[in-house]
VOBA-1610 file (N, C-alpha, C; in pm, whole numbers, padded with zeros to 5 digits, always signed):
BEGIN
Met-05085+00980+06114Met-05003+01041+06010Met-05025+00973+05875Arg-05037+00842+05879Arg-05060+00765+05757Arg-05192+00805+05693Val-05294+00826+05778Val-05426+00865+05729Val-05420+01000+05660Val-05345+01093+05722Val-05330+01227+05664Val-05260+01219+05528Ser-05159+01136+05520Ser-05085+01120+05394Ser-05175+01065+05284Ile-05257+00967+05319Ile-05348+00908+05220Ile-05450+01010+05173Leu-05505+01085+05270Leu-05605+01187+05235Leu-05544+01294+05145Phe-05420+01332+05175Phe-05353+01433+05093Phe-05331+01382+04950Ser-05296+01255+04938Ser-05276+01195+04806Ser-05406+01196+04726Phe-05516+01159+04791Phe-05647+01163+04724Phe-05682+01305+04682Phe-05644+01402+04766Phe-05673+01542+04735Phe-05599+01585+04608Leu-05469+01546+04598Leu-05391+01581+04480Leu-05448+01518+04354Val-05487+01391+04364Val-05547+01321+04250Val-05675+01390+04208Phe-05755+01433+04307Phe-05882+01500+04277Phe-05858+01633+04207Ile-05762+01711+04260Ile-05732+01842+04202Ile-05680+01827+04060Phe-05586+01732+04038Phe-05531+01710+03904Phe-05640+01665+03809Gly-05726+01577+03856Gly-05835+01528+03772Gly-05931+01637+03733Glu-05961+01727+03828Glu-06052+01837+03798Glu-05990+01935+03699Gln-05857+01960+03714Gln-05790+02051+03621Gln-05789+01993+03480Leu-05758+01864+03469Leu-05754+01799+03338Leu-05894+01792+03277Lys-05994+01770+03365Lys-06132+01762+03318Lys-06174+01893+03255Ala-06123+02006+03309Ala-06162+02137+03258Ala-06088+02173+03129Gln-05976+02106+03100Gln-05898+02137+02981Gln-05967+02084+02855Arg-05949+02159+02747Arg-06007+02118+02620Arg-05899+02113+02513Leu-05920+02025+02416Leu-05833+02021+02298Leu-05915+02075+02182Val-05887+02199+02146Val-05954+02261+02031Val-05884+02210+01905Thr-05960+02146+01819Thr-05902+02073+01706Thr-05944+02131+01572Val-05845+02151+01485Val-05869+02196+01348Val-05810+02092+01254Val-05895+02031+01173Val-05853+01924+01081Val-05880+01970+00938Met-05773+01987+00861Met-05786+02037+00724Met-05735+01934+00624Ser-05804+01922+00511Ser-05757+01837+00401Ser-05764+01916+00271Asp-05675+01883+00180Asp-05661+01955+00054Asp-05779+01924-00039Ser-05836+02028-00099Ser-05950+02011-00190Ser-05908+01986-00334Glu-05777+01989-00362Glu-05729+01968-00499Glu-05765+01827-00545Ser-05818+01815-00664Ser-05884+01692-00709Ser-05793+01569-00710Ser-05664+01584-00741Ser-05578+01467-00758Ser-05553+01392-00627Ile-05563+01462-00514Ile-05540+01395-00384Ile-05658+01414-00289Lys-05771+01458-00343Lys-05886+01493-00259Lys-05932+01376-00173Glu-05945+01257-00234Glu-05995+01142-00159Glu-05895+01097-00052Cys-05769+01089-00089Cys-05666+01045+00004Cys-05655+01139+00123Ser-05649+01269+00099Ser-05633+01366+00207Ser-05757+01369+00296Gln-05875+01355+00235Gln-05999+01355+00312Gln-06006+01231+00402Asn-05968+01116+00348Asn-05969+00993+00429Asn-05872+01003+00546Ser-05755+01058+00522Ser-05654+01072+00627Ser-05702+01165+00736Ala-05760+01279+00697Ala-05811+01375+00795Ala-05925+01314+00876Phe-06010+01239+00809Phe-06123+01175+00878Phe-06072+01074+00980Ala-05970+00998+00943Ala-05915+00898+01035Ala-05853+00963+01158Ile-05782+01075+01139Ile-05723+01148+01251Ile-05832+01199+01344Arg-05936+01256+01285Arg-06045+01311+01366Arg-06113+01204+01450Ile-06140+01090+01389Ile-06206+00982+01462Ile-06117+00927+01572Ala-05987+00917+01545Ala-05894+00869+01647Ala-05897+00959+01770Leu-05905+01089+01749Leu-05913+01184+01859Leu-06045+01170+01934Glu-06154+01160+01861Glu-06286+01151+01922Glu-06301+01025+02006Val-06239+00917+01962Val-06251+00789+02033Val-06166+00788+02160Asn-06058+00865+02162Asn-05964+00858+02274Asn-05970+00976+02370Ile-06052+01075+02338Ile-06065+01192+02424Ile-06213+01212+02458Pro-06249+01226+02585Pro-06390+01243+02624Pro-06452+01368+02561Lys-06584+01367+02551Lys-06657+01476+02488Lys-06625+01611+02552Glu-06616+01614+02687Glu-06596+01742+02754Glu-06457+01799+02732Asn-06363+01716+02685Asn-06227+01762+02661Asn-06197+01786+02514Phe-06292+01754+02427Phe-06267+01761+02283Phe-06361+01860+02216Val-06301+01954+02141Val-06380+02053+02067Val-06333+02051+01922Leu-06421+02011+01831Leu-06388+02012+01689Leu-06425+02148+01633Ala-06326+02237+01625Ala-06351+02373+01578Ala-06372+02378+01428Glu-06302+02292+01355Glu-06311+02294+01209Glu-06267+02159+01154Ser-06343+02109+01058Ser-06307+01986+00988Ser-06359+01999+00846Arg-06269+02028+00752Arg-06316+02058+00617Arg-06204+02043+00515Gln-06246+02035+00388Gln-06151+02043+00278Gln-06132+02190+00245Val-06008+02228+00219Val-05979+02371+00205Val-05897+02402+00080Asn-05910+02527+00038Asn-05816+02586-00056Asn-05738+02691+00022Arg-05657+02767-00044Arg-05573+02863+00027Arg-05655+02967+00103Asp-05754+03025+00037Asp-05833+03131+00100Asp-05913+03081+00220Ser-05975+02963+00206Ser-06057+02913+00316Ser-05972+02869+00435Leu-05849+02822+00408Leu-05759+02786+00518Leu-05719+02910+00596Ile-05682+03015+00525Ile-05644+03141+00591Ile-05761+03198+00670Gln-05880+03194+00610Gln-05998+03247+00677Gln-06028+03169+00805Ser-06015+03038+00800Ser-06041+02956+00918Ser-05944+02989+01031Leu-05817+03012+00997Leu-05720+03049+01099Leu-05752+03185+01160Gln-05794+03278+01076Gln-05825+03412+01125Gln-05946+03411+01219Glu-06042+03325+01191Glu-06165+03321+01270Glu-06156+03229+01391Leu-06049+03152+01400Leu-06035+03056+01510Leu-06016+03128+01644Tyr-06096+03088+01744Tyr-06081+03144+01879Tyr-06038+03032+01973Val-05938+03062+02053Val-05887+02967+02151Val-05874+03036+02286His-05930+02976+02390His-05917+03031+02525His-05776+03002+02577Pro-05719+03090+02658Pro-05583+03067+02711Pro-05566+02934+02785Asp-05673+02878+02838Asp-05665+02750+02908Asp-05680+02631+02814Asp-05708+02658+02687Asp-05728+02550+02590Asp-05595+02501+02533Asn-05596+02375+02490Asn-05488+02320+02410Asn-05534+02321+02264Leu-05441+02338+02171Leu-05477+02353+02030Leu-05404+02249+01946Phe-05480+02181+01860Phe-05421+02085+01767Phe-05463+02121+01625Phe-05364+02140+01538Phe-05389+02171+01397Phe-05331+02060+01311Tyr-05411+02011+01218Tyr-05367+01902+01128Tyr-05402+01940+00985Tyr-05306+01917+00894Tyr-05329+01940+00752Tyr-05273+01824+00672Cys-05349+01778+00575Cys-05304+01675+00483Cys-05328+01725+00341Gly-05220+01733+00263Gly-05238+01780+00126Gly-05104+01810+00060His-05109+01889-00048His-04989+01920-00125His-04893+02009-00046Gly-04764+01973-00049Gly-04663+02052+00016Gly-04534+02050-00065Tyr-04458+02157-00054Tyr-04331+02169-00127Tyr-04231+02242-00039Val-04111+02264-00090Val-04010+02343-00019Val-03947+02438-00119Asn-03926+02565-00076Asn-03869+02663-00169Asn-03716+02661-00165Lys-03653+02751-00242Lys-03508+02752-00253Lys-03439+02793-00123Leu-03516+02854-00032Leu-03461+02894+00098Leu-03475+02782+00201Gly-03531+02668+00155Gly-03550+02557+00248Gly-03673+02570+00335Gln-03766+02659+00298Gln-03887+02681+00377Gln-04002+02596+00322Pro-04061+02508+00401Pro-04174+02428+00353Pro-04299+02514+00337Tyr-04376+02485+00233Tyr-04499+02561+00209Tyr-04606+02469+00151Leu-04729+02517+00155Leu-04845+02442+00107Leu-04903+02510-00016Leu-04973+02429-00098Leu-05051+02481-00210Leu-05191+02420-00204Pro-05267+02448-00101Pro-05399+02387-00088Pro-05495+02429-00199Gly-05568+02333-00252Gly-05665+02362-00356Gly-05601+02391-00490Gly-05471+02366-00503Gly-05404+02393-00629Gly-05377+02540-00654Asp-05393+02624-00551Asp-05368+02767-00565Asp-05220+02790-00596Pro-05188+02874-00694Pro-05047+02896-00730Pro-04969+02977-00627Leu-05038+03045-00535Leu-04969+03125-00434Leu-04930+03037-00316Pro-04802+03032-00281Pro-04758+02946-00171Pro-04804+02999-00036Leu-04829+02908+00056Leu-04866+02941+00193Leu-04760+02878+00283Leu-04670+02960+00336Leu-04559+02911+00415Leu-04610+02848+00547Ile-04556+02733+00581Ile-04595+02667+00706Ile-04558+02754+00825Lys-04445+02825+00817Lys-04405+02910+00930Lys-04507+03020+00956Asp-04575+03070+00849Asp-04678+03172+00868Asp-04800+03114+00939Ile-04831+02989+00910Ile-04940+02922+00980Ile-04904+02905+01128Leu-04780+02866+01155Leu-04736+02846+01294Leu-04738+02976+01372Val-04703+03085+01308Val-04707+03216+01376Val-04851+03249+01416Gln-04945+03224+01325Gln-05085+03249+01357Gln-05134+03159+01469Leu-05091+03033+01468Leu-05131+02941+01573Leu-05073+02984+01708Lys-04947+03026+01707Lys-04884+03073+01831Lys-04956+03195+01887Asn-04998+03284+01798Asn-05066+03406+01842Asn-05204+03382+01901Lys-05256+03261+01885Lys-05386+03229+01947Lys-05373+03219+02098Gly-05250+03198+02148Gly-05227+03201+02292Gly-05273+03078+02368Ala-05278+02962+02304Ala-05318+02839+02373Ala-05209+02796+02471Arg-05247+02716+02573Arg-05149+02670+02672Arg-05051+02571+02610Lys-05095+02498+02507Lys-05009+02407+02432Lys-05063+02395+02291Thr-04973+02399+02193Thr-05013+02388+02052Thr-04933+02279+01984Val-05002+02189+01915Val-04939+02085+01835Val-04989+02098+01692Ala-04897+02100+01596Ala-04934+02110+01454Ala-04866+01997+01377Leu-04944+01923+01301Leu-04891+01813+01220Leu-04928+01838+01073Phe-04827+01830+00987Phe-04848+01852+00843Phe-04812+01724+00769Asp-04911+01663+00708Asp-04889+01540+00631Asp-04879+01580+00484Cys-04759+01609+00440Cys-04740+01661+00304Cys-04598+01633+00257Cys-04578+01650+00126Cys-04444+01636+00069Cys-04359+01758+00106Gln-04229+01743+00086Gln-04137+01857+00095Gln-04043+01852-00026Thr-04103+01849-00143Thr-04024+01839-00266Thr-04012+01976-00333Phe-03911+01988-00416Phe-03893+02111-00494Phe-03981+02103-00618Arg-04044+02216-00656Arg-04137+02212-00769Arg-04060+02206-00900Ser-04038+02182-00993Ser-03987+02192-01129Ser-04105+02206-01218Ser-05980+00242-00212Ser-06096+00207-00130Ser-06092+00284+00001Thr-06165+00336+00057Thr-06178+00430+00166Thr-06170+00361+00303Ile-06107+00435+00400Ile-06105+00383+00537Ile-06248+00378+00593Val-06285+00269+00649Val-06420+00254+00707Val-06408+00269+00858Met-06466+00375+00913Met-06462+00400+01057Met-06596+00455+01101Pro-06641+00424+01223Pro-06767+00476+01272Pro-06756+00624+01301Asn-06850+00702+01251Asn-06850+00846+01275Asn-06925+00873+01406Val-06869+00825+01515Val-06934+00836+01644Val-06833+00882+01748Ile-06870+00980+01829Ile-06784+01023+01938Ile-06797+00925+02053Ser-06684+00878+02104Ser-06684+00778+02210Ser-06738+00836+02339Asp-06796+00750+02423Asp-06844+00793+02554Asp-06738+00766+02661Thr-06610+00753+02618Thr-06503+00729+02713Thr-06500+00839+02817Arg-06468+00804+02940Arg-06470+00899+03050Arg-06331+00951+03084Gln-06228+00894+03024Gln-06092+00937+03049Gln-06016+00953+02917Ile-05922+01046+02918Ile-05839+01064+02800Ile-05739+00949+02795Thr-05729+00885+02680Thr-05630+00779+02664Thr-05492+00836+02696Pro-05412+00767+02779Pro-05285+00823+02827Pro-05195+00883+02720Ile-05176+00812+02607Ile-05085+00866+02506Ile-05137+00997+02447Tyr-05268+01012+02434Tyr-05327+01136+02384Tyr-05312+01247+02488Arg-05325+01211+02615Arg-05310+01310+02720Arg-05168+01367+02722Ser-05069+01278+02712Ser-04930+01324+02720Ser-04889+01404+02597Leu-04941+01369+02479Leu-04901+01436+02356Leu-04974+01568+02333Phe-05101+01576+02374Phe-05182+01692+02339Phe-05223+01781+02457Phe-05203+01732+02581Phe-05245+01810+02698Phe-05130+01844+02793Asp-05040+01749+02817Asp-04933+01770+02915Asp-04823+01861+02861Ser-04742+01913+02953Ser-04625+01995+02919Ser-04660+02115+02832Pro-04738+02210+02886Pro-04775+02329+02808Pro-04653+02410+02768Ser-04664+02478+02653Ser-04554+02560+02601Ser-04610+02668+02510Gln-04546+02784+02512Gln-04588+02892+02423Gln-04542+02869+02279Ile-04442+02783+02260Ile-04391+02754+02126Ile-04463+02631+02071Pro-04529+02643+01956Pro-04599+02527+01898Pro-04505+02411+01869Thr-04554+02291+01892Thr-04482+02169+01853Thr-04528+02132+01713Cys-04435+02132+01618Cys-04474+02109+01478Cys-04388+01999+01417Tyr-04455+01900+01358Tyr-04387+01794+01283Tyr-04446+01786+01143Ile-04359+01763+01047Ile-04401+01742+00908Ile-04370+01597+00873Gly-04459+01532+00800Gly-04445+01388+00773Gly-04339+01351+00673Thr-04259+01448+00628Thr-04150+01422+00534Thr-04031+01508+00569Asn-03916+01476+00510Asn-03797+01560+00519Asn-03781+01634+00387Arg-03691+01730+00384Arg-03671+01810+00263Arg-03634+01721+00145Gly-03703+01739+00034Gly-03678+01662-00087Gly-03758+01533-00098Glu-03837+01501+00004Glu-03913+01376+00005Glu-04059+01396-00034Tyr-04116+01293-00097Tyr-04259+01288-00124Tyr-04328+01219-00006Ala-04452+01258+00018Ala-04535+01190+00118Ala-04612+01080+00047Phe-04584+00955+00082Phe-04647+00843+00014Phe-04788+00818+00067Ala-04870+00764-00020Ala-05005+00721+00017Ala-05012+00570+00006Ser-05105+00511+00077Ser-05116+00364+00080Ser-05201+00313-00035His-05158+00340-00159His-05229+00289-00276His-05175+00150-00311Val-05261+00051-00306Val-05218-00086-00336Val-05325-00155-00422Pro-05289-00259-00493Pro-05387-00332-00573Pro-05495-00393-00485Glu-05618-00396-00533Glu-05730-00450-00456Glu-05712-00599-00426Asn-05638-00669-00511Asn-05619-00812-00489Asn-05493-00842-00407Ser-05434-00736-00349Ser-05313-00755-00268Ser-05343-00842-00147Leu-05247-00928-00112Leu-05261-01013+00006Leu-05221-00939+00133Asp-05168-00816+00118Asp-05126-00738+00233Asp-05249-00667+00290Thr-05323-00737+00374Thr-05453-00688+00423Thr-05440-00556+00498Glu-05339-00544+00583Glu-05324-00423+00664Glu-05310-00299+00577Ile-05226-00307+00475Ile-05207-00192+00387Ile-05329-00171+00300Arg-05389-00279+00250Arg-05506-00265+00163Arg-05621-00194+00234Asn-05638-00223+00362Asn-05747-00162+00437Asn-05725-00014+00461Leu-05602+00033+00448Leu-05572+00174+00468Leu-05588+00256+00340Ala-05582+00192+00226Ala-05585+00263+00099Ala-05722+00325+00072Pro-05728+00445+00011Pro-05613+00529-00018Pro-05600+00640+00088Ser-05521+00619+00189Ser-05493+00721+00289Ser-05343+00748+00290Ser-05300+00845+00367Ser-05158+00877+00370Ser-05083+00785+00464Leu-04961+00753+00428Leu-04879+00663+00508Leu-04847+00723+00645Phe-04815+00853+00648Phe-04779+00917+00775Phe-04896+00916+00872Ser-05013+00958+00828Ser-05128+00965+00918Ser-05168+00826+00967Ala-05167+00727+00876Ala-05201+00591+00915Ala-05100+00538+01018Ser-04972+00568+00998Ser-04869+00524+01092Ser-04884+00594+01226Leu-04920+00722+01223Leu-04940+00799+01345Leu-05052+00738+01430Ile-05165+00709+01366Ile-05278+00651+01438Ile-05243+00514+01492Gly-05177+00434+01409Gly-05139+00300+01452Gly-05042+00300+01568Thr-04946+00394+01567Thr-04848+00402+01675Thr-04914+00446+01805Met-05004+00542+01799Met-05075+00586+01919Met-05163+00474+01974Lys-05221+00395+01886Lys-05304+00284+01932Lys-05219+00178+02001Lys-05103+00147+01944Lys-05015+00045+02001Lys-04963+00086+02138His-04940+00216+02157His-04884+00266+02283His-04988+00346+02361Ala-05112+00307+02349Ala-05224+00384+02404Ala-05211+00411+02553Asn-05160+00315+02628Asn-05156+00328+02774Asn-05024+00382+02827Glu-04939+00433+02739Glu-04811+00487+02781Glu-04814+00640+02780Leu-04728+00699+02861Leu-04711+00844+02863Leu-04578+00878+02798Met-04582+00956+02691Met-04461+00993+02619Met-04465+01141+02583Thr-04349+01203+02584Thr-04337+01335+02523Thr-04324+01315+02373Trp-04334+01424+02297Trp-04317+01411+02153Trp-04175+01367+02119Glu-04077+01408+02200Glu-03939+01366+02176Glu-03924+01214+02193Gln-03995+01157+02289Gln-03990+01013+02310Gln-04074+00938+02207Phe-04181+01000+02162Phe-04275+00937+02070Phe-04220+00930+01928Leu-04142+01033+01889Leu-04097+01045+01750Leu-04020+00923+01700Pro-03919+00871+01772Pro-03847+00755+01718Pro-03934+00630+01705Val-04032+00617+01793Val-04124+00503+01784Val-04213+00519+01660Leu-04260+00640+01638Leu-04340+00669+01519Leu-04259+00647+01392Gln-04134+00694+01392Gln-04050+00680+01274Gln-04026+00534+01240Gln-04011+00451+01341Gln-03992+00308+01317Gln-04113+00248+01247Asn-04231+00292+01286Asn-04354+00244+01223Asn-04365+00296+01080Val-04330+00424+01061Val-04330+00482+00926Val-04236+00405+00835Asp-04117+00372+00886Asp-04019+00298+00806Asp-04074+00161+00764Thr-04138+00094+00859Thr-04193-00039+00830Thr-04302-00031+00724Gln-04395+00064+00740Gln-04504+00078+00645Gln-04453+00126+00509Phe-04350+00213+00511Phe-04296+00265+00386Phe-04240+00152+00299Gln-04166+00062+00361Gln-04108-00049+00285Gln-04215-00140+00227Arg-04327-00154+00297Arg-04436-00238+00247Arg-04509-00167+00133Val-04537-00039+00152Val-04611+00036+00050Val-04526+00057-00075Arg-04397+00075-00058Arg-04310+00108-00171Arg-04309-00002-00277Arg-04345-00123-00239Arg-04353-00231-00338Arg-04454-00200-00447Tyr-04550-00112-00413Tyr-04658-00081-00508Tyr-04641+00057-00569Ala-04522+00117-00556Ala-04499+00253-00608Ala-04536+00269-00755Pro-04511+00169-00842Pro-04544+00187-00984Pro-04691+00215-01011Ile-04781+00175-00921Ile-04923+00196-00949Ile-04971+00333-00905Leu-04880+00416-00853Leu-04921+00548-00807Leu-04964+00638-00923Gly-04929+00601-01043Gly-04975+00680-01157Gly-04865+00704-01259Glu-04906+00726-01382Glu-04809+00745-01490Glu-04733+00876-01477Asn-04794+00975-01408Asn-04731+01107-01398Asn-04634+01118-01281Val-04615+01011-01206Val-04523+01015-01094Val-04379+01020-01146Pro-04301+01120-01102Pro-04161+01129-01149Pro-04083+01004-01110Pro-03987+00962-01196Pro-03909+00841-01167Pro-03838+00846-01033Phe-03793+00966-00990Phe-03719+00974-00864Phe-03810+00952-00744Met-03943+00963-00762Met-04033+00930-00651Met-04031+00780-00627Ala-04030+00703-00736Ala-04023+00558-00723Ala-03890+00514-00663Asn-03787+00599-00676Asn-03655+00566-00623Asn-03635+00611-00479Gln-03734+00681-00422Gln-03721+00728-00284Gln-03712+00608-00189Arg-03617+00613-00097Arg-03589+00498-00011Arg-03638+00515+00132Thr-03689+00632+00166Thr-03733+00655+00303Thr-03831+00771+00307Gln-03903+00782+00418Gln-03988+00897+00445Gln-03966+00934+00591Thr-03914+01053+00615Thr-03866+01090+00747Thr-03952+01197+00812Val-04006+01168+00928Val-04083+01266+01005Val-03985+01367+01066Thr-04009+01496+01044Thr-03914+01597+01088Thr-03978+01704+01176Leu-03903+01746+01276Leu-03943+01857+01362Leu-03917+01987+01287Tyr-04013+02079+01292Tyr-03997+02207+01222Tyr-04022+02320+01322Val-03917+02399+01348Val-03927+02511+01441Val-03867+02635+01376Pro-03943+02708+01296Pro-03888+02831+01234Pro-03860+02936+01340Ile-03766+03022+01313Ile-03723+03122+01411Ile-03837+03217+01449Glu-03936+03230+01360Glu-04046+03324+01385Glu-04135+03284+01502Ile-04131+03157+01545Ile-04216+03114+01656Ile-04140+03092+01785Lys-04008+03118+01782Lys-03928+03097+01903Lys-03943+03214+01998
//
C-alpha cells in the first residue's frame, strides 16, 4: 500500500509538472515614448522584462511585444495581440498617467492629447481570453491642470521561480488582476539622485521608476515563496514605502517644472484597480 501511495504521489507531481511546463506567459512590455520620461520608462520596462526572463524558463516565456509606444501604437499592439486560451497574459506599462474628474485613471502615451482609459485596456485584455491576466501600470494618478545595467540574456533556468509561478501562472481567473503604482492624486516617483550620492542602492537604480524597482526587488527577496497577489501586495507596499522615503530626500532635483505639491507628497500607494467593465 505504501508503494502504491508513493507511486501515486510521483504521478501527481509528474502531471502537474507537465501541465505547468506547457503553460506560457505571454508578455507585453510597454514604455512611454514621450521625451521627458523616455529614458526612465524605458529603463523600468527593460528591468521588468529581464527579471521575467531570468526567472521563467524559455519554454514558458513568450515576449509578444517590448517597445516604446504612443497612443496609436499601443492600441494597435493590443488589437494585434493573440493569446491562446491556455496561455497566461502579463501586460506592463510605464509612462504618463492621470485621473479624470470621474476618478477614472487614464494614460497619455507619447504625449498624445487624447486620453486612453486604463479600463478600456483591461477590457481588451480580458477579451483575449487568457487563463490568467495580470496588468501592472507604473504611472501617476494626478489631476491635469545613469541607466540600469543588466545582461540582455534569457536565463537557461529549468524551473519557474516560485514567486513568479504563483503571481503569473497559478490561480487562473477570467477577471484581469490589475495594480497601479500610485493612488488617486499621487505622482509616480523616479529614482533620480545625485551621482555623488552615498546611497548606492538608489543611485544604481537611477533613473528608473520607484514602483518597478521595488517590485523587482520584492520578488527577488521572496523568490522562493508562493504568494497570491493579495498576500504579495502588503509586502510590496512596505518596500515601496522604504524606497519612497529614501528617494524623497532628492525630490528637489527632479526638475524646476515639478509642482511644489509633488515635493510635498508623503507616500506612494500601490492600488488595486477593478473597473466594473471587467467584472
